[in-house]
C-alpha positions in Angstrom: -5.9 -15.1 -10.6 -4.6 -13.1 -13.6 -3.8 -14.3 -17.1 0.0 -14.8 -17.4 -0.2 -13.5 -20.9 -2.3 -10.4 -20.9 -2.9 -9.8 -17.2 -6.7 -9.9 -17.3 -8.4 -11.0 -14.0 -9.7 -14.5 -14.5 -12.4 -16.4 -12.8 -11.2 -19.4 -10.8 -12.9 -21.9 -13.1 -11.6 -20.5 -16.4 -9.4 -22.8 -18.4 -8.7 -20.2 -21.0 -8.3 -16.5 -20.9 -11.4 -14.8 -22.5 -9.3 -11.9 -23.6 -6.3 -13.5 -25.3 -7.2 -17.2 -25.4 -4.1 -18.5 -23.7 -4.6 -21.7 -21.7 -4.5 -21.2 -18.0 -1.9 -23.5 -16.3 -3.4 -24.5 -13.0 0.0 -25.3 -11.5 0.7 -21.6 -11.7 -2.5 -20.8 -9.8 -1.0 -21.6 -6.4 2.0 -19.4 -7.0 -0.3 -16.6 -8.2 -2.5 -16.9 -5.1 0.6 -16.7 -2.8 2.0 -13.8 -4.8 -1.3 -11.9 -4.8 -1.6 -12.5 -1.0 1.9 -11.1 -0.4 1.2 -8.2 -2.7 -2.0 -7.3 -0.8 -0.2 -7.7 2.5 2.6 -5.3 1.4 0.0 -2.8 0.3 -1.7 -2.9 3.7 1.6 -2.5 5.5 2.8 0.3 3.3 -0.6 2.1 3.7 -0.4 1.7 7.5 3.1 3.0 7.5 2.1 6.0 5.4 -0.8 6.8 7.8 1.6 6.7 10.7 4.1 9.0 9.0 1.3 11.4 8.2 0.2 11.4 11.8 3.7 11.9 13.0 4.2 14.8 10.6 1.1 16.4 11.8 2.1 16.0 15.4 5.6 17.4 14.7 4.0 20.5 13.0 1.9 21.0 16.1 4.9 20.8 18.4 6.9 23.2 16.2 4.0 25.7 16.3 3.7 25.4 20.1 7.5 25.9 20.5 7.4 28.9 18.2 4.6 30.4 20.2 6.4 29.7 23.5 9.7 31.2 22.2 8.0 34.4 20.9 5.9 34.9 24.0 8.6 34.2 26.6 10.1 37.2 28.2 13.5 38.1 26.8 16.4 38.2 29.2 18.6 41.2 29.1 
């Protein structure tokens, strides 16, 4: 959980933030846990999508290189 005032990461049993001293409202803790979970899930999904895009880009470059080689080595029709 993070401090709602300064953003410092807090231990679950902290009642006050050691950085800024604000009292930690435990009713906010559930919302923060859910928000943190969704944030992490979004990061994983975005990371996976980025890896797939990089893989597709690499495959496309390979196909383009093969096509270029094929077109330049194919006999020209007169």
